[in-house]
VMD Tcl script that draws the C-alpha trace (Angstrom):
set ca {
  {35.91 -42.53 2.17}
  {32.78 -42.13 0.01}
  {30.54 -43.02 2.98}
  {32.24 -40.39 5.14}
  {31.74 -37.76 2.42}
  {28.05 -38.61 2.03}
  {27.49 -38.54 5.79}
  {29.25 -35.20 6.10}
  {27.19 -33.79 3.25}
  {23.94 -34.90 4.86}
  {24.94 -33.34 8.17}
  {25.79 -30.08 6.41}
  {22.41 -30.03 4.63}
  {20.62 -30.74 7.91}
  {22.46 -27.84 9.54}
  {21.39 -25.52 6.73}
  {17.78 -26.63 7.16}
  {17.84 -25.79 10.86}
  {19.62 -22.47 10.57}
  {18.07 -21.04 7.38}
  {14.38 -20.11 6.82}
  {14.29 -21.99 3.53}
  {11.42 -21.24 1.19}
  {9.40 -24.09 -0.20}
  {6.07 -25.81 -0.64}
  {5.73 -26.84 3.00}
  {6.92 -23.58 4.54}
  {4.30 -21.31 6.06}
  {4.33 -18.15 8.14}
  {2.25 -16.43 10.80}
  {2.14 -13.12 12.64}
  {0.86 -14.53 15.92}
  {3.36 -12.71 18.14}
  {2.61 -9.43 16.38}
  {-1.14 -9.91 16.80}
  {-0.73 -10.64 20.50}
  {1.06 -7.31 20.98}
  {-1.05 -5.30 18.51}
  {-3.65 -3.96 21.03}
  {-0.84 -2.64 23.22}
  {0.82 -1.06 20.18}
  {-2.21 0.87 18.91}
  {-3.18 1.93 22.42}
  {-0.03 4.10 22.46}
  {-1.64 6.30 19.80}
  {-4.93 6.77 21.64}
  {-5.58 10.45 22.27}
  {-9.05 10.39 23.81}
  {-11.87 8.16 24.94}
  {-14.14 8.47 21.91}
  {-13.93 6.03 18.98}
  {-11.43 7.20 16.38}
  {-9.42 9.40 18.72}
  {-5.92 8.51 17.60}
  {-2.87 10.61 16.86}
  {-0.09 10.24 14.34}
  {2.52 10.33 17.14}
  {2.11 8.43 20.42}
  {1.26 10.52 23.43}
  {-0.13 13.49 21.47}
  {-2.99 15.20 23.32}
  {-5.29 15.57 20.30}
  {-6.48 13.27 17.56}
  {-5.45 14.09 14.00}
  {-6.39 13.03 10.50}
  {-3.69 10.42 9.94}
  {-3.87 8.84 13.38}
  {-7.62 8.42 13.09}
  {-7.44 7.18 9.49}
  {-4.39 4.92 9.91}
  {-6.14 2.87 12.58}
  {-9.08 2.24 10.27}
  {-6.81 0.84 7.56}
  {-4.89 -1.28 10.08}
  {-7.96 -2.71 11.78}
  {-9.79 -3.31 8.51}
  {-6.82 -5.08 6.91}
  {-6.34 -7.29 9.97}
  {-10.08 -8.09 9.90}
  {-10.42 -6.58 13.37}
  {-12.73 -3.65 12.60}
  {-15.48 -4.76 14.97}
  {-17.49 -1.61 15.64}
  {-21.10 -0.93 16.40}
  {-23.01 1.36 14.06}
  {-22.79 4.08 16.69}
  {-19.02 3.69 17.01}
  {-18.65 3.78 13.22}
  {-20.59 7.04 13.04}
  {-18.50 8.57 15.82}
  {-15.26 7.45 14.21}
  {-16.38 8.82 10.86}
  {-17.23 12.11 12.51}
  {-13.72 12.22 13.96}
  {-12.32 12.08 10.41}
  {-14.95 14.33 8.84}
  {-14.08 17.21 11.14}
  {-10.76 17.60 9.33}
  {-12.52 18.52 6.09}
  {-12.63 22.15 4.92}
  {-16.30 23.03 4.47}
  {-15.56 25.60 1.76}
  {-13.21 23.63 -0.49}
  {-13.73 19.97 0.38}
  {-10.02 19.34 1.00}
  {-8.91 17.49 4.15}
  {-6.11 18.60 6.46}
  {-4.66 17.85 9.85}
  {-1.15 16.53 9.20}
  {0.40 19.08 6.88}
  {3.93 17.76 7.18}
  {3.18 14.10 6.46}
  {1.74 14.16 2.93}
  {0.31 16.61 0.46}
  {-3.33 17.63 0.37}
  {-4.18 15.16 -2.40}
  {-2.95 12.24 -0.29}
  {-4.82 13.49 2.78}
  {-7.98 13.89 0.72}
  {-7.98 10.41 -0.81}
  {-6.73 8.69 2.34}
  {-9.46 10.23 4.49}
  {-12.21 9.51 1.98}
  {-10.99 5.91 1.74}
  {-11.05 5.55 5.53}
  {-14.58 6.95 5.60}
  {-15.62 4.45 2.95}
  {-14.28 1.60 5.08}
  {-16.57 2.91 7.82}
  {-19.55 3.09 5.48}
  {-19.45 6.90 5.44}
  {-18.71 9.77 3.05}
  {-17.22 13.26 3.28}
  {-19.52 15.69 5.03}
  {-19.03 18.44 2.46}
  {-18.88 18.38 -1.36}
  {-15.53 18.57 -3.12}
  {-16.05 22.06 -4.48}
  {-12.44 22.25 -5.70}
  {-13.25 19.49 -8.22}
  {-14.27 21.98 -10.92}
  {-10.58 22.72 -11.45}
  {-9.93 19.12 -12.51}
  {-12.90 18.22 -14.68}
  {-11.99 19.26 -18.22}
  {-9.62 17.36 -20.51}
  {-7.10 20.18 -20.36}
  {-7.32 20.11 -16.54}
  {-6.38 16.43 -16.47}
  {-3.46 17.06 -18.82}
  {-2.30 19.98 -16.69}
  {-2.50 17.86 -13.53}
  {-0.16 15.30 -15.06}
  {2.11 17.86 -16.69}
  {2.57 19.61 -13.34}
  {3.33 16.36 -11.51}
  {6.88 16.43 -10.08}
  {8.12 13.47 -12.13}
  {11.65 13.74 -10.78}
  {10.10 12.84 -7.42}
  {7.46 10.50 -8.84}
  {7.21 8.27 -5.75}
  {5.50 11.03 -3.77}
  {4.56 13.21 -6.73}
  {2.20 10.59 -8.13}
  {0.00 11.04 -5.07}
  {-1.41 14.11 -6.79}
  {-3.06 12.44 -9.78}
  {-3.80 9.18 -8.00}
  {-5.29 11.01 -5.02}
  {-7.58 13.12 -7.19}
  {-8.71 10.06 -9.17}
  {-9.36 8.03 -6.02}
  {-11.35 10.82 -4.39}
  {-13.41 11.28 -7.55}
  {-14.07 7.55 -7.86}
  {-15.12 7.16 -4.22}
  {-17.45 10.17 -4.33}
  {-18.98 9.45 -7.75}
  {-17.35 12.40 -9.51}
  {-15.31 10.26 -11.91}
  {-17.46 9.73 -14.97}
  {-16.58 7.18 -17.64}
  {-15.46 10.06 -19.85}
  {-13.24 11.49 -17.12}
  {-11.59 8.14 -16.46}
  {-11.11 7.59 -20.19}
  {-9.19 10.87 -20.45}
  {-7.23 9.99 -17.31}
  {-6.11 6.58 -18.57}
  {-5.47 7.83 -22.09}
  {-2.88 10.23 -20.74}
  {-1.20 7.54 -18.64}
  {-1.07 5.04 -21.47}
  {0.49 7.53 -23.86}
  {3.26 8.17 -21.33}
  {3.93 4.71 -19.86}
  {7.31 3.20 -20.67}
  {6.88 -0.02 -22.71}
  {10.21 -1.36 -21.43}
  {9.23 -1.29 -17.74}
  {5.50 -0.67 -17.43}
  {6.48 2.28 -15.17}
  {6.30 6.01 -15.84}
  {9.94 6.96 -16.46}
  {9.36 10.60 -17.37}
  {11.46 13.44 -15.97}
  {10.26 16.97 -15.26}
  {11.84 18.18 -18.49}
  {10.12 15.47 -20.54}
  {13.19 13.28 -21.02}
  {13.28 9.62 -19.99}
  {15.03 8.23 -16.93}
  {17.71 5.68 -17.72}
  {17.01 3.03 -15.09}
  {14.02 1.96 -13.01}
  {14.44 2.17 -9.24}
  {12.11 1.73 -6.29}
  {11.14 5.39 -6.77}
  {9.61 4.60 -10.15}
  {7.99 1.49 -8.66}
  {6.41 3.59 -5.92}
  {5.15 6.10 -8.45}
  {3.71 3.46 -10.77}
  {1.94 1.65 -7.93}
  {-0.09 4.76 -7.17}
  {-1.55 4.49 -10.66}
  {-1.84 0.70 -10.72}
  {-4.49 0.58 -8.00}
  {-6.56 3.08 -9.97}
  {-6.24 0.73 -12.95}
  {-7.18 -2.44 -11.08}
  {-10.06 -0.90 -9.13}
  {-11.50 0.47 -12.37}
  {-11.22 -2.93 -14.04}
  {-8.70 -1.72 -16.57}
  {-5.76 -3.95 -17.63}
  {-2.34 -2.88 -16.42}
  {-0.04 -1.72 -19.22}
  {2.75 -4.15 -20.18}
  {2.25 -6.58 -17.26}
  {5.24 -8.76 -18.23}
  {7.52 -5.72 -18.18}
  {6.06 -4.67 -14.80}
  {7.09 -8.05 -13.45}
  {10.59 -7.78 -14.91}
  {11.13 -4.27 -13.58}
  {9.74 -5.00 -10.13}
  {11.82 -8.14 -9.68}
  {14.90 -6.12 -10.66}
  {14.48 -3.57 -7.86}
  {13.79 -6.01 -5.02}
  {16.56 -6.26 -2.44}
  {18.25 -9.56 -1.51}
  {16.54 -9.37 1.91}
  {13.11 -9.61 0.26}
  {12.18 -5.99 0.90}
  {12.29 -3.01 -1.45}
  {13.99 -0.36 0.69}
  {16.19 -0.93 3.72}
  {15.29 -3.20 6.63}
  {11.92 -1.87 7.82}
  {8.81 -3.12 5.95}
  {6.53 -0.24 4.92}
  {4.59 1.12 1.96}
  {7.18 0.39 -0.74}
  {6.92 -3.32 0.06}
  {3.20 -3.15 -0.60}
  {4.04 -1.40 -3.87}
  {6.31 -4.27 -4.85}
  {4.04 -7.20 -4.03}
  {0.91 -5.51 -5.40}
  {2.64 -4.75 -8.69}
  {3.95 -8.30 -9.03}
  {0.73 -10.02 -8.02}
  {-1.71 -7.91 -9.99}
  {0.49 -7.91 -13.10}
  {1.04 -11.69 -12.83}
  {-2.71 -12.28 -12.76}
  {-2.96 -10.61 -16.15}
  {-0.40 -12.92 -17.76}
  {-0.39 -16.58 -18.74}
  {1.86 -17.55 -15.84}
  {4.76 -15.31 -16.83}
  {7.84 -16.06 -14.66}
  {5.66 -17.90 -12.16}
  {8.49 -19.37 -10.10}
  {10.30 -16.05 -9.91}
  {7.15 -14.18 -8.89}
  {6.14 -16.72 -6.26}
  {9.66 -16.86 -4.83}
  {9.88 -13.08 -4.73}
  {6.53 -12.66 -2.98}
  {7.39 -15.37 -0.45}
  {10.72 -13.69 0.33}
  {8.84 -10.48 1.06}
  {6.39 -12.39 3.24}
  {9.22 -14.02 5.17}
  {10.94 -10.67 5.68}
  {7.80 -8.91 6.91}
  {6.56 -11.73 9.15}
  {9.91 -12.25 10.88}
  {10.25 -8.55 11.64}
  {6.67 -8.02 12.83}
  {6.95 -11.00 15.16}
  {9.80 -9.22 16.95}
  {8.10 -6.85 19.46}
  {11.29 -4.89 20.05}
  {11.73 -4.37 16.31}
  {8.14 -3.11 16.01}
  {8.56 -0.76 18.97}
  {11.81 0.62 17.59}
  {10.81 0.85 13.93}
  {7.18 2.02 13.88}
  {7.18 5.23 15.89}
  {4.26 6.82 14.07}
  {0.83 5.48 13.14}
  {1.36 5.48 9.39}
  {4.45 3.46 8.57}
  {3.02 0.12 9.67}
  {-0.01 0.41 7.38}
  {1.92 -0.45 4.22}
  {3.41 -3.60 5.77}
  {0.03 -4.89 6.92}
  {-1.72 -4.14 3.62}
  {1.17 -5.93 1.88}
  {0.50 -9.03 3.98}
  {-3.17 -8.91 2.98}
  {-2.18 -8.82 -0.69}
  {0.25 -11.71 -0.20}
  {-2.29 -13.86 1.63}
  {-4.77 -13.31 -1.17}
  {-2.16 -14.55 -3.64}
  {-0.81 -17.50 -1.65}
  {-3.26 -18.18 1.21}
  {-1.51 -21.41 2.18}
  {1.66 -19.48 3.05}
  {0.31 -17.00 5.62}
  {-1.86 -18.35 8.42}
  {-3.89 -15.88 10.46}
  {-6.82 -16.37 12.87}
  {-9.09 -14.60 10.39}
  {-8.42 -13.93 6.70}
  {-6.81 -10.55 6.11}
  {-8.83 -8.11 4.01}
  {-7.52 -6.30 0.92}
  {-8.56 -2.67 1.27}
  {-7.42 -1.84 -2.27}
  {-10.23 -4.02 -3.61}
  {-12.69 -1.80 -1.73}
  {-11.13 1.64 -2.03}
  {-8.44 2.68 -4.55}
  {-5.95 4.45 -2.32}
  {-3.49 3.74 0.45}
}
mol new
graphics top color blue
foreach p $ca { graphics top sphere $p radius 0.5 }
foreach p [lrange $ca 0 end-1] q [lrange $ca 1 end] { graphics top cylinder $p $q radius 0.2 }
display resetview
């Protein structure tokens, strides 16, 4: 009877091994199927013959700011940005033409994100091309004084911090990438953030009325992430890294993602926060962090390797960017887990915005 029980148990364990994508030391992942279909995917957004002519929606007749910029981030992150100097200049020009010569702001997709996001995203894309904005940021005078920085944060829509944090992070990123952010300016910027950060979560839990939110959600994670990459790019320690890890682990879904079933920017927010905070600790919750990051990797890789899922889920040029940048962060953290033909590149180490 004992032998029968042992044999049955072994068969059951073998069945689990076959049917379940178990995590472990010997498990690794790839995105080979996705990469094979990637040229066909991005070609749907082509809106002209010149380099950089891409649109936010497939089939659109004209290029726009986000289509042209999104493809830079995707190709750079996948280590596929193989352009001649001439092509780089032409692509940069495609992005530069969306800048307002009088103010310095960028436009071209008014309904996608606010002007601060468009500004920082475009300047970051230009930096990846080795270029800069064509015109000076003349609006910057309104953000230079200490009281201007305080006003920028005070006027942030904290009740909608996930998107609202694009304002202060976008301004900071644009100033850093164009050389406008002096040491004194950054000191004022971080001083404000560190006075307001919640010591129990490492997130910014403030409401519009100044009161504190009761519980961290993925909205607070998304908002905090937009400040974290300003911290890490500037070489400044993240506030309360152990609490960041605790809070981020608490908002991850059982499926490994941080919102629904489609990998996108919030999944980058999660893995970046975990990885960068973990690196500032003495191995705090190592097994939990590594397991969490691997579950996100497994969730993203399995979905991207399903061409029908990609076609159905990524109907604009922007949503895929977060998933790919997340994979680059994960590979940098556990390179043995994600195998790609060429190492993925972490854009947030080169430009503090996404």
